[in-house]
N, C-alpha and C positions, 0 to 999 in steps of 0.2 A: 504494500500500500504506500502511496506517495504521501508526502507531508501535506496536511490540511485537507485530506480527502477521506471519505468514509469507505466502507467495504465495496460499495458499488462504483467507487471512483468519482463520486459527486463532491464538488467543493463544499466545504462547510462555511465559507465566508458569509453567505446570506443568512445563516442560522444564528449569528451572534446576537446577543442582547443589545437593545438600543442604548444609546448613551444615557446616563442617569439624569442629565439635565433636562431631557425631554420628559422623563417620568415625573419629575418634580415641578414641571411647568404648570401654571394655573390653567384650568380649562378655558377654552375659547368659546365664544358664542358666535356661531357663523352667521347669525341673523342680525348682529348688532348694527350693521350698516344698512338696514332696511331703509328704503327711500321714504322721504316725508310723505309723498303721495300714497304709497302703499299703506303707511300707517294711518293716514287720514281716511282712506277707503275702508280699512279695517275697523276703525272707530265708528264710522257711519253705519256700517253693516251691523256691528254689535249693538249700537244704540237703537237702531230701528228694529232689530230682532227682539231685543228686550222689551221695547214698547209694544210689540205684538204679543209678548208673553211666551215666546217660542224658545225652545232649546236649539242648540246648533243642529241637532239631529232632525228636528222638525223643519227648520229652514232648509237644510240640505235636501230633505225629501220633497218639499214643495218646489224647490228650485231645480230638482233633478241633478243634484251634485252629491259627491261623497261627503259624509259628515266630517271626516278628517280635513278635507279641503276647506270647508267653511271655517274651521278652527285656524288653519294656516293663514287664510285671508284675514281673519279678524286680528291676528297677531302680526300682520304685515310680513309674513314669512314667504309668501308666494306672490309672484306677479300674476295679476288677474287678466286673463284674456278678455277681449271685447265680448265674445259670446257669453262667457261666464258672468261678466259684469252685468250684461243684459238679463241673464237668468235670475241673478240675485235681485236686481232692481224690480223686475216683474213680480217675483215672489213677494217682495216687501211692499209692493204697490206704489212705487215711486219712480220718477224718471231717472235715467242713468246719471244725469247731471247732479242729482241730490247726493249720490254716493261719492261724487268727486269734489263736492264743495268743501267738506271738512271744517265746517264752522262750529 
């Protein structure tokens, strides 16, 4: 057997433990840079949903979307496509412009 190789002759270089500085680094929030518009849309969706007395699951069902997607939108974690923005607005009984106003 050659140096640095296992029985099958495969290099062990890729099997080493990661450097400890990466293990001790604080966790990162990959959504911390969500755009202001995504956050505004999410807030509007949440406010209108709560005004209707609906859960995210009910809104998702009425809009024809997945319940997880509604949560992502409300937290500003997903870009909302035009079609889905229209579905949410229609389900909430408002024009699309209301979801974009963020007041």
